[in-house]
GUDREN-821353 format. One record per residue: residue number from 1; residue in one letter; x, y negated, z negated of N, C-alpha, C, O, CB in turn. Coordinates in Angstrom, 3 decimals. Glycine has a CB too. Layout:
N
guse | semar | nX | nY | nZ | caX | caY | caZ | cX | cY | cZ | oX | oY | oZ | cbX | cbY | cbZ
NUM | A | X | Y | Z | X | Y | Z | X | Y | Z | X | Y | Z | X | Y | Z
...
// end
This chain:
127
guse | semar | nX | nY | nZ | caX | caY | caZ | cX | cY | cZ | oX | oY | oZ | cbX | cbY | cbZ
1 | Q | -158.027 | -47.767 | -30.996 | -159.285 | -48.318 | -30.524 | -159.916 | -49.142 | -31.642 | -160.134 | -48.647 | -32.747 | -160.243 | -47.194 | -30.052
2 | V | -160.203 | -50.390 | -31.340 | -160.802 | -51.283 | -32.324 | -162.254 | -50.880 | -32.578 | -163.027 | -50.640 | -31.651 | -160.721 | -52.753 | -31.849
3 | Q | -162.591 | -50.814 | -33.844 | -163.979 | -50.538 | -34.219 | -164.403 | -51.486 | -35.321 | -163.640 | -51.778 | -36.242 | -164.154 | -49.069 | -34.671
4 | L | -165.626 | -51.959 | -35.212 | -166.211 | -52.873 | -36.187 | -167.596 | -52.351 | -36.534 | -168.420 | -52.134 | -35.646 | -166.275 | -54.343 | -35.639
5 | V | -167.852 | -52.150 | -37.810 | -169.131 | -51.611 | -38.240 | -169.710 | -52.497 | -39.332 | -169.123 | -52.647 | -40.403 | -168.981 | -50.156 | -38.735
6 | E | -170.867 | -53.079 | -39.047 | -171.535 | -53.939 | -40.013 | -172.486 | -53.137 | -40.892 | -173.024 | -52.108 | -40.483 | -172.293 | -55.054 | -39.297
7 | S | -172.679 | -53.634 | -42.110 | -173.664 | -53.055 | -43.020 | -174.088 | -54.118 | -44.017 | -173.473 | -55.179 | -44.119 | -173.093 | -51.804 | -43.752
8 | G | -175.150 | -53.816 | -44.750 | -175.580 | -54.699 | -45.820 | -176.802 | -55.531 | -45.525 | -177.293 | -56.245 | -46.400 | -174.492 | -55.586 | -46.168
9 | G | -177.302 | -55.454 | -44.311 | -178.502 | -56.209 | -43.996 | -179.722 | -55.653 | -44.694 | -179.676 | -54.573 | -45.285 | -178.729 | -56.228 | -42.515
10 | G | -180.805 | -56.389 | -44.624 | -182.044 | -55.936 | -45.254 | -183.042 | -57.047 | -45.374 | -182.896 | -58.113 | -44.775 | -181.768 | -55.358 | -46.613
11 | L | -184.067 | -56.782 | -46.162 | -185.133 | -57.740 | -46.407 | -184.895 | -58.432 | -47.742 | -184.651 | -57.775 | -48.754 | -186.513 | -57.047 | -46.388
12 | V | -184.966 | -59.743 | -47.741 | -184.739 | -60.503 | -48.959 | -185.689 | -61.686 | -48.983 | -186.075 | -62.206 | -47.937 | -183.267 | -60.973 | -49.059
13 | Q | -186.060 | -62.103 | -50.173 | -186.940 | -63.262 | -50.302 | -186.146 | -64.551 | -50.179 | -184.940 | -64.569 | -50.425 | -187.690 | -63.227 | -51.640
14 | P | -186.815 | -65.618 | -49.802 | -186.126 | -66.919 | -49.772 | -185.493 | -67.220 | -51.119 | -186.093 | -66.992 | -52.169 | -187.104 | -68.047 | -49.387
15 | G | -184.274 | -67.733 | -51.072 | -183.539 | -68.002 | -52.294 | -182.689 | -66.843 | -52.757 | -181.869 | -66.999 | -53.661 | -184.479 | -68.374 | -53.369
16 | G | -182.868 | -65.689 | -52.156 | -182.127 | -64.508 | -52.544 | -180.744 | -64.456 | -51.911 | -180.325 | -65.379 | -51.213 | -182.900 | -63.279 | -52.176
17 | S | -180.048 | -63.361 | -52.170 | -178.681 | -63.191 | -51.691 | -178.494 | -61.836 | -51.021 | -179.191 | -60.868 | -51.326 | -177.693 | -63.345 | -52.841
18 | L | -177.555 | -61.796 | -50.121 | -177.123 | -60.548 | -49.491 | -175.624 | -60.623 | -49.274 | -175.060 | -61.701 | -49.085 | -177.873 | -60.294 | -48.141
19 | N | -174.991 | -59.461 | -49.304 | -173.570 | -59.378 | -49.003 | -173.379 | -58.440 | -47.830 | -173.571 | -57.229 | -47.945 | -172.759 | -58.902 | -50.234
20 | L | -173.000 | -59.008 | -46.710 | -172.760 | -58.196 | -45.515 | -171.304 | -57.735 | -45.497 | -170.406 | -58.438 | -45.960 | -173.098 | -58.996 | -44.221
21 | S | -171.096 | -56.545 | -44.954 | -169.740 | -56.004 | -44.837 | -169.444 | -55.659 | -43.387 | -170.323 | -55.243 | -42.632 | -169.563 | -54.756 | -45.733
22 | C | -168.205 | -55.840 | -43.026 | -167.727 | -55.462 | -41.690 | -166.482 | -54.604 | -41.901 | -165.431 | -55.104 | -42.301 | -167.414 | -56.739 | -40.782
23 | E | -166.611 | -53.327 | -41.631 | -165.459 | -52.425 | -41.746 | -164.680 | -52.452 | -40.440 | -165.243 | -52.255 | -39.363 | -165.911 | -50.969 | -42.090
24 | V | -163.392 | -52.696 | -40.547 | -162.567 | -52.855 | -39.360 | -161.532 | -51.733 | -39.279 | -161.010 | -51.282 | -40.299 | -161.874 | -54.229 | -39.364
25 | S | -161.247 | -51.296 | -38.073 | -160.229 | -50.262 | -37.870 | -159.661 | -50.382 | -36.472 | -160.266 | -50.981 | -35.583 | -160.814 | -48.847 | -38.096
26 | G | -158.475 | -49.797 | -36.295 | -157.861 | -49.770 | -34.976 | -156.882 | -50.888 | -34.700 | -156.412 | -51.040 | -33.573 | -158.906 | -49.805 | -33.961
27 | F | -156.560 | -51.695 | -35.743 | -155.632 | -52.795 | -35.554 | -154.229 | -52.382 | -35.990 | -154.057 | -51.700 | -37.000 | -156.098 | -54.033 | -36.335
28 | S | -153.231 | -52.803 | -35.217 | -151.860 | -52.441 | -35.536 | -151.160 | -53.506 | -36.377 | -150.086 | -53.255 | -36.924 | -151.085 | -52.202 | -34.263
29 | S | -151.753 | -54.677 | -36.483 | -151.205 | -55.725 | -37.332 | -152.374 | -56.482 | -37.956 | -153.534 | -56.149 | -37.714 | -150.268 | -56.689 | -36.520
30 | D | -152.064 | -57.504 | -38.761 | -153.143 | -58.305 | -39.366 | -153.246 | -59.688 | -38.745 | -153.843 | -60.589 | -39.334 | -152.922 | -58.440 | -40.867
31 | Y | -152.673 | -59.866 | -37.564 | -152.742 | -61.156 | -36.884 | -153.976 | -61.209 | -35.963 | -153.870 | -61.308 | -34.741 | -151.442 | -61.409 | -36.071
32 | Y | -155.120 | -61.138 | -36.597 | -156.355 | -61.249 | -35.838 | -157.411 | -61.895 | -36.724 | -157.246 | -61.994 | -37.940 | -156.828 | -59.859 | -35.325
33 | R | -158.456 | -62.316 | -36.121 | -159.538 | -62.978 | -36.826 | -160.802 | -62.147 | -36.744 | -161.078 | -61.503 | -35.732 | -159.780 | -64.373 | -36.259
34 | I | -161.554 | -62.170 | -37.809 | -162.870 | -61.545 | -37.834 | -163.890 | -62.646 | -38.017 | -163.804 | -63.449 | -38.945 | -162.985 | -60.470 | -38.964
35 | G | -164.845 | -62.669 | -37.128 | -165.901 | -63.670 | -37.197 | -167.255 | -63.040 | -37.432 | -167.503 | -61.897 | -37.047 | -165.932 | -64.491 | -35.932
36 | W | -168.122 | -63.798 | -38.066 | -169.523 | -63.419 | -38.216 | -170.364 | -64.334 | -37.344 | -170.192 | -65.553 | -37.345 | -169.978 | -63.494 | -39.706
37 | F | -171.260 | -63.732 | -36.613 | -172.176 | -64.450 | -35.745 | -173.585 | -63.949 | -36.013 | -173.770 | -62.887 | -36.607 | -171.792 | -64.273 | -34.250
38 | R | -174.560 | -64.700 | -35.582 | -175.938 | -64.262 | -35.752 | -176.762 | -64.679 | -34.551 | -176.469 | -65.657 | -33.863 | -176.540 | -64.833 | -37.044
39 | Q | -177.802 | -63.896 | -34.329 | -178.734 | -64.213 | -33.251 | -180.144 | -64.001 | -33.763 | -180.551 | -62.885 | -34.083 | -178.463 | -63.345 | -31.986
40 | A | -180.867 | -65.082 | -33.830 | -182.262 | -65.036 | -34.260 | -183.149 | -64.739 | -33.058 | -182.742 | -64.996 | -31.925 | -182.682 | -66.370 | -34.938
41 | P | -184.336 | -64.211 | -33.271 | -185.236 | -63.911 | -32.160 | -185.496 | -65.137 | -31.300 | -185.890 | -66.192 | -31.799 | -186.550 | -63.362 | -32.682
42 | G | -185.271 | -64.983 | -29.998 | -185.547 | -66.066 | -29.076 | -184.524 | -67.182 | -29.060 | -184.716 | -68.199 | -28.394 | -186.847 | -66.630 | -29.387
43 | K | -183.423 | -66.992 | -29.803 | -182.409 | -68.035 | -29.851 | -181.056 | -67.513 | -29.377 | -180.829 | -66.306 | -29.298 | -182.292 | -68.591 | -31.265
44 | E | -180.179 | -68.437 | -29.070 | -178.838 | -68.063 | -28.658 | -178.015 | -67.631 | -29.873 | -178.289 | -68.024 | -31.007 | -178.152 | -69.230 | -27.926
45 | R | -177.031 | -66.837 | -29.606 | -176.116 | -66.426 | -30.665 | -175.327 | -67.633 | -31.158 | -174.942 | -68.499 | -30.373 | -175.159 | -65.315 | -30.168
46 | E | -175.092 | -67.679 | -32.466 | -174.316 | -68.782 | -33.025 | -173.279 | -68.251 | -33.994 | -173.485 | -67.233 | -34.656 | -175.232 | -69.797 | -33.724
47 | G | -172.166 | -68.953 | -34.067 | -171.124 | -68.582 | -35.005 | -171.499 | -69.007 | -36.409 | -172.179 | -70.015 | -36.605 | -169.792 | -69.199 | -34.602
48 | V | -171.049 | -68.224 | -37.392 | -171.356 | -68.508 | -38.790 | -170.079 | -68.764 | -39.581 | -169.950 | -69.787 | -40.254 | -172.143 | -67.348 | -39.414
49 | S | -169.145 | -67.836 | -39.496 | -167.919 | -67.967 | -40.275 | -166.860 | -67.049 | -39.713 | -167.158 | -66.113 | -38.972 | -168.169 | -67.656 | -41.758
50 | C | -165.604 | -67.329 | -40.078 | -164.492 | -66.577 | -39.511 | -163.335 | -66.599 | -40.502 | -163.177 | -67.548 | -41.270 | -164.059 | -67.163 | -38.132
51 | I | -162.529 | -65.540 | -40.474 | -161.374 | -65.480 | -41.365 | -160.181 | -64.903 | -40.621 | -160.316 | -63.964 | -39.836 | -161.689 | -64.639 | -42.621
52 | F | -159.014 | -65.476 | -40.878 | -157.770 | -64.970 | -40.316 | -157.248 | -63.916 | -41.287 | -156.948 | -64.237 | -42.437 | -156.714 | -66.126 | -40.082
53 | M | -157.138 | -62.684 | -40.851 | -156.833 | -61.581 | -41.746 | -155.456 | -61.694 | -42.379 | -155.242 | -61.179 | -43.476 | -156.939 | -60.286 | -41.005
54 | H | -154.535 | -62.344 | -41.725 | -153.165 | -62.412 | -42.230 | -153.075 | -63.217 | -43.511 | -152.434 | -62.791 | -44.471 | -152.250 | -63.012 | -41.185
55 | D | -153.727 | -64.401 | -43.531 | -153.564 | -65.279 | -44.686 | -154.881 | -65.704 | -45.321 | -154.899 | -66.544 | -46.221 | -152.798 | -66.495 | -44.285
56 | R | -155.979 | -65.127 | -44.856 | -157.304 | -65.402 | -45.414 | -157.805 | -66.819 | -45.159 | -158.786 | -67.236 | -45.775 | -157.284 | -65.152 | -46.882
57 | V | -157.173 | -67.552 | -44.290 | -157.704 | -68.882 | -43.976 | -159.051 | -68.702 | -43.298 | -159.185 | -67.924 | -42.354 | -156.720 | -69.698 | -43.064
58 | A | -160.035 | -69.422 | -43.785 | -161.406 | -69.212 | -43.331 | -162.008 | -70.491 | -42.762 | -161.570 | -71.603 | -43.059 | -162.267 | -68.699 | -44.477
59 | Y | -163.009 | -70.293 | -41.947 | -163.781 | -71.409 | -41.384 | -165.246 | -71.057 | -41.527 | -165.660 | -69.930 | -41.256 | -163.405 | -71.689 | -39.875
60 | V | -166.032 | -72.046 | -41.961 | -167.454 | -71.840 | -42.166 | -168.226 | -72.897 | -41.394 | -167.909 | -74.084 | -41.470 | -167.811 | -71.883 | -43.668
61 | K | -169.208 | -72.481 | -40.674 | -170.067 | -73.405 | -39.935 | -170.699 | -74.383 | -40.902 | -171.115 | -74.006 | -41.997 | -171.155 | -72.645 | -39.142
62 | E | -170.770 | -75.627 | -40.499 | -171.294 | -76.676 | -41.370 | -172.706 | -76.376 | -41.850 | -173.061 | -76.696 | -42.985 | -171.274 | -78.005 | -40.651
63 | S | -173.502 | -75.770 | -41.001 | -174.911 | -75.543 | -41.322 | -175.122 | -74.538 | -42.456 | -176.197 | -74.502 | -43.056 | -175.635 | -75.065 | -40.094
64 | V | -174.101 | -73.719 | -42.757 | -174.240 | -72.740 | -43.828 | -173.230 | -72.970 | -44.942 | -173.178 | -72.209 | -45.909 | -174.086 | -71.338 | -43.276
65 | K | -172.446 | -73.996 | -44.808 | -171.412 | -74.272 | -45.805 | -172.073 | -74.518 | -47.164 | -173.092 | -75.202 | -47.267 | -170.543 | -75.498 | -45.382
66 | G | -171.469 | -73.947 | -48.191 | -172.040 | -74.065 | -49.521 | -172.969 | -72.926 | -49.877 | -173.275 | -72.713 | -51.050 | -172.769 | -75.350 | -49.642
67 | R | -173.421 | -72.189 | -48.872 | -174.296 | -71.034 | -49.121 | -173.623 | -69.724 | -48.722 | -173.836 | -68.697 | -49.365 | -175.617 | -71.192 | -48.357
68 | F | -172.815 | -69.755 | -47.669 | -172.165 | -68.543 | -47.154 | -170.672 | -68.602 | -47.456 | -170.045 | -69.656 | -47.347 | -172.409 | -68.386 | -45.620
69 | T | -170.118 | -67.466 | -47.833 | -168.685 | -67.355 | -48.103 | -168.140 | -66.106 | -47.433 | -168.718 | -65.024 | -47.536 | -168.406 | -67.323 | -49.626
70 | I | -167.023 | -66.271 | -46.748 | -166.386 | -65.133 | -46.091 | -165.134 | -64.745 | -46.868 | -164.432 | -65.600 | -47.408 | -166.038 | -65.464 | -44.611
71 | S | -164.870 | -63.459 | -46.914 | -163.682 | -62.978 | -47.607 | -163.266 | -61.635 | -47.020 | -164.016 | -61.008 | -46.272 | -163.940 | -62.857 | -49.132
72 | R | -162.073 | -61.211 | -47.369 | -161.633 | -59.882 | -46.970 | -161.003 | -59.193 | -48.177 | -160.493 | -59.843 | -49.090 | -160.629 | -59.956 | -45.779
73 | D | -161.050 | -57.891 | -48.159 | -160.463 | -57.161 | -49.273 | -158.948 | -57.082 | -49.106 | -158.418 | -57.348 | -48.028 | -161.071 | -55.749 | -49.378
74 | S | -158.266 | -56.717 | -50.172 | -156.811 | -56.717 | -50.170 | -156.232 | -55.686 | -49.207 | -155.112 | -55.849 | -48.722 | -156.297 | -56.458 | -51.564
75 | A | -156.970 | -54.652 | -48.936 | -156.498 | -53.622 | -47.993 | -156.697 | -54.038 | -46.551 | -156.248 | -53.360 | -45.627 | -157.216 | -52.306 | -48.241
76 | K | -157.391 | -55.186 | -46.365 | -157.624 | -55.724 | -45.021 | -158.428 | -54.756 | -44.164 | -158.236 | -54.659 | -42.952 | -156.295 | -56.040 | -44.337
77 | K | -159.333 | -54.042 | -44.826 | -160.175 | -53.105 | -44.086 | -161.627 | -53.544 | -44.007 | -162.388 | -53.043 | -43.180 | -160.101 | -51.748 | -44.718
78 | T | -162.013 | -54.483 | -44.868 | -163.404 | -54.911 | -44.896 | -163.480 | -56.420 | -45.045 | -162.761 | -57.023 | -45.841 | -164.165 | -54.219 | -46.036
79 | V | -164.359 | -57.010 | -44.267 | -164.626 | -58.440 | -44.360 | -166.060 | -58.596 | -44.849 | -166.978 | -57.956 | -44.336 | -164.400 | -59.171 | -42.978
80 | H | -166.235 | -59.449 | -45.839 | -167.558 | -59.660 | -46.421 | -168.088 | -61.033 | -46.060 | -167.337 | -61.997 | -45.911 | -167.514 | -59.494 | -47.940
81 | L | -169.383 | -61.095 | -45.927 | -170.070 | -62.378 | -45.792 | -171.104 | -62.438 | -46.913 | -172.158 | -61.808 | -46.840 | -170.744 | -62.544 | -44.362
82 | Q | -170.786 | -63.195 | -47.929 | -171.701 | -63.375 | -49.044 | -172.659 | -64.504 | -48.693 | -172.240 | -65.629 | -48.421 | -170.932 | -63.678 | -50.369
83 | M | -173.937 | -64.191 | -48.702 | -174.946 | -65.172 | -48.313 | -175.863 | -65.429 | -49.497 | -176.548 | -64.524 | -49.974 | -175.757 | -64.687 | -47.080
84 | N | -175.869 | -66.660 | -49.961 | -176.687 | -67.048 | -51.109 | -177.750 | -68.054 | -50.698 | -177.655 | -68.690 | -49.649 | -175.811 | -67.631 | -52.221
85 | N | -178.753 | -68.184 | -51.536 | -179.832 | -69.153 | -51.296 | -180.352 | -69.022 | -49.861 | -180.451 | -70.007 | -49.129 | -179.334 | -70.604 | -51.558
86 | L | -180.673 | -67.818 | -49.486 | -181.100 | -67.559 | -48.115 | -182.407 | -68.253 | -47.795 | -183.297 | -68.384 | -48.636 | -181.238 | -66.072 | -47.879
87 | K | -182.492 | -68.694 | -46.546 | -183.665 | -69.411 | -46.072 | -184.330 | -68.622 | -44.956 | -183.724 | -67.723 | -44.373 | -183.286 | -70.824 | -45.589
88 | L | -185.558 | -68.955 | -44.668 | -186.287 | -68.256 | -43.620 | -185.513 | -68.298 | -42.296 | -185.501 | -67.330 | -41.536 | -187.684 | -68.870 | -43.442
89 | E | -184.877 | -69.431 | -42.044 | -184.161 | -69.593 | -40.774 | -182.856 | -68.816 | -40.698 | -182.191 | -68.826 | -39.662 | -183.878 | -71.038 | -40.541
90 | D | -182.487 | -68.151 | -41.767 | -181.310 | -67.281 | -41.727 | -181.643 | -65.899 | -41.158 | -180.748 | -65.084 | -40.932 | -180.718 | -67.137 | -43.130
91 | T | -182.904 | -65.644 | -40.931 | -183.307 | -64.375 | -40.348 | -182.675 | -64.201 | -38.970 | -182.827 | -65.048 | -38.090 | -184.837 | -64.287 | -40.254
92 | A | -181.970 | -63.095 | -38.803 | -181.253 | -62.852 | -37.543 | -180.558 | -61.498 | -37.612 | -180.464 | -60.878 | -38.671 | -180.218 | -63.986 | -37.257
93 | V | -180.079 | -61.062 | -36.465 | -179.140 | -59.949 | -36.439 | -177.749 | -60.555 | -36.588 | -177.365 | -61.466 | -35.853 | -179.271 | -59.092 | -35.110
94 | Y | -177.012 | -60.033 | -37.548 | -175.673 | -60.544 | -37.827 | -174.633 | -59.573 | -37.275 | -174.692 | -58.366 | -37.510 | -175.467 | -60.760 | -39.350
95 | Y | -173.693 | -60.131 | -36.544 | -172.650 | -59.349 | -35.903 | -171.276 | -59.776 | -36.417 | -171.053 | -60.955 | -36.696 | -172.725 | -59.499 | -34.374
96 | C | -170.375 | -58.836 | -36.539 | -168.980 | -59.207 | -36.733 | -168.214 | -58.894 | -35.449 | -168.582 | -58.008 | -34.676 | -168.360 | -58.458 | -37.958
97 | A | -167.153 | -59.642 | -35.256 | -166.376 | -59.510 | -34.034 | -164.931 | -59.872 | -34.334 | -164.641 | -60.492 | -35.357 | -166.952 | -60.404 | -32.904
98 | D | -164.025 | -59.488 | -33.444 | -162.623 | -59.791 | -33.678 | -162.026 | -60.517 | -32.484 | -162.534 | -60.432 | -31.367 | -161.840 | -58.514 | -33.967
99 | A | -160.951 | -61.224 | -32.738 | -160.225 | -61.924 | -31.683 | -158.818 | -62.220 | -32.159 | -158.554 | -62.246 | -33.361 | -160.950 | -63.230 | -31.275
100 | V | -157.908 | -62.444 | -31.211 | -156.512 | -62.681 | -31.589 | -155.939 | -63.984 | -31.061 | -154.850 | -64.374 | -31.483 | -155.669 | -61.556 | -31.109
101 | G | -156.616 | -64.669 | -30.164 | -155.957 | -65.746 | -29.438 | -156.001 | -67.130 | -30.044 | -154.998 | -67.845 | -30.031 | -156.525 | -65.823 | -28.139
102 | Y | -157.144 | -67.519 | -30.572 | -157.343 | -68.911 | -30.955 | -157.687 | -69.013 | -32.432 | -157.857 | -68.001 | -33.111 | -158.445 | -69.553 | -30.107
103 | V | -157.788 | -70.244 | -32.924 | -158.125 | -70.430 | -34.331 | -159.610 | -70.160 | -34.544 | -160.411 | -70.195 | -33.610 | -157.758 | -71.857 | -34.800
104 | C | -159.948 | -69.891 | -35.790 | -161.334 | -69.534 | -36.104 | -162.354 | -70.568 | -35.641 | -163.412 | -70.215 | -35.119 | -161.478 | -69.332 | -37.580
105 | A | -162.043 | -71.814 | -35.829 | -163.017 | -72.858 | -35.472 | -163.397 | -72.784 | -34.004 | -164.555 | -73.012 | -33.654 | -162.457 | -74.245 | -35.791
106 | D | -162.454 | -72.475 | -33.153 | -162.733 | -72.401 | -31.718 | -163.768 | -71.334 | -31.403 | -164.590 | -71.508 | -30.503 | -161.452 | -72.120 | -30.944
107 | Y | -163.732 | -70.244 | -32.130 | -164.698 | -69.174 | -31.888 | -166.054 | -69.516 | -32.505 | -167.090 | -69.330 | -31.867 | -164.178 | -67.844 | -32.455
108 | I | -166.051 | -70.000 | -33.709 | -167.317 | -70.285 | -34.393 | -168.060 | -71.423 | -33.717 | -169.290 | -71.410 | -33.665 | -167.069 | -70.625 | -35.863
109 | E | -167.353 | -72.383 | -33.212 | -168.012 | -73.515 | -32.540 | -168.319 | -73.216 | -31.083 | -168.878 | -74.058 | -30.381 | -167.142 | -74.759 | -32.628
110 | G | -167.958 | -72.023 | -30.622 | -168.403 | -71.588 | -29.304 | -167.508 | -71.922 | -28.130 | -167.922 | -71.803 | -26.977 | -169.694 | -72.151 | -29.050
111 | Y | -166.283 | -72.340 | -28.412 | -165.394 | -72.687 | -27.289 | -164.836 | -71.434 | -26.614 | -164.562 | -71.437 | -25.414 | -164.236 | -73.577 | -27.776
112 | Y | -164.676 | -70.393 | -27.374 | -164.180 | -69.141 | -26.830 | -165.010 | -67.995 | -27.381 | -165.635 | -68.103 | -28.436 | -162.685 | -68.945 | -27.159
113 | D | -165.000 | -66.895 | -26.641 | -165.739 | -65.716 | -27.071 | -164.771 | -64.735 | -27.710 | -163.592 | -64.688 | -27.357 | -166.488 | -65.060 | -25.883
114 | M | -165.279 | -63.950 | -28.654 | -164.435 | -62.964 | -29.304 | -164.326 | -61.718 | -28.434 | -165.031 | -61.571 | -27.436 | -164.986 | -62.607 | -30.694
115 | D | -163.417 | -60.817 | -28.840 | -163.049 | -59.714 | -27.977 | -163.918 | -58.471 | -28.146 | -164.488 | -57.970 | -27.177 | -161.636 | -59.359 | -28.219
116 | Y | -164.016 | -57.981 | -29.367 | -164.791 | -56.768 | -29.648 | -165.878 | -57.105 | -30.655 | -165.702 | -57.947 | -31.536 | -163.875 | -55.619 | -30.183
117 | W | -166.998 | -56.428 | -30.500 | -168.176 | -56.714 | -31.313 | -168.722 | -55.438 | -31.940 | -168.661 | -54.357 | -31.355 | -169.259 | -57.395 | -30.469
118 | G | -169.258 | -55.595 | -33.147 | -170.014 | -54.518 | -33.754 | -171.427 | -54.506 | -33.217 | -171.788 | -55.314 | -32.362 | -170.021 | -54.649 | -35.271
119 | K | -172.227 | -53.576 | -33.730 | -173.592 | -53.415 | -33.231 | -174.599 | -54.277 | -33.973 | -175.738 | -54.426 | -33.530 | -174.003 | -51.975 | -33.326
120 | G | -174.190 | -54.838 | -35.087 | -175.048 | -55.763 | -35.803 | -175.827 | -55.144 | -36.944 | -176.033 | -53.931 | -36.996 | -175.989 | -56.377 | -34.864
121 | T | -176.255 | -56.003 | -37.859 | -177.103 | -55.606 | -38.973 | -178.186 | -56.674 | -39.136 | -177.904 | -57.870 | -39.077 | -176.269 | -55.426 | -40.295
122 | L | -179.413 | -56.233 | -39.340 | -180.542 | -57.142 | -39.379 | -180.748 | -57.712 | -40.779 | -180.801 | -56.983 | -41.769 | -181.799 | -56.433 | -38.910
123 | V | -180.861 | -59.031 | -40.828 | -181.193 | -59.739 | -42.069 | -182.542 | -60.406 | -41.870 | -182.729 | -61.203 | -40.951 | -180.088 | -60.796 | -42.454
124 | T | -183.474 | -60.069 | -42.742 | -184.803 | -60.656 | -42.677 | -185.079 | -61.368 | -43.986 | -185.067 | -60.762 | -45.057 | -185.883 | -59.580 | -42.389
125 | V | -185.328 | -62.670 | -43.880 | -185.669 | -63.468 | -45.053 | -187.160 | -63.783 | -44.966 | -187.611 | -64.491 | -44.065 | -184.801 | -64.787 | -45.137
126 | S | -187.899 | -63.250 | -45.907 | -189.347 | -63.395 | -45.854 | -189.936 | -63.278 | -47.246 | -189.436 | -62.538 | -48.094 | -189.964 | -62.347 | -44.924
127 | S | -191.016 | -64.027 | -47.464 | -191.713 | -63.938 | -48.739 | -192.854 | -62.929 | -48.648 | -193.565 | -62.711 | -49.629 | -192.247 | -65.317 | -49.163
// end
């Protein structure tokens, strides 16, 4: 059974940093992708970044490129989203999700939906 558990959210000032983690379990191989998405109050969910667990090839949404970095640990059990220079508009619930069918860009740009989702972690950027 696939399970995804997010952690690392919290309150941070503008310009600050947070490192979100997504613990993954229940996969029989590493041919799957883990994506990070966010949903701000009153807004639609949007893709942020995604990584292919097999070879670490990553995709980052243009709007956060240069500030957000996705990575996975060598044991392939945790995916991190390092968020730097946070802005007020980064405030949202951040979710990780998995999928096996398409390339990361297709999921982050919204062409396809991912398969399983975590419950999310809240990131609040406020002064």
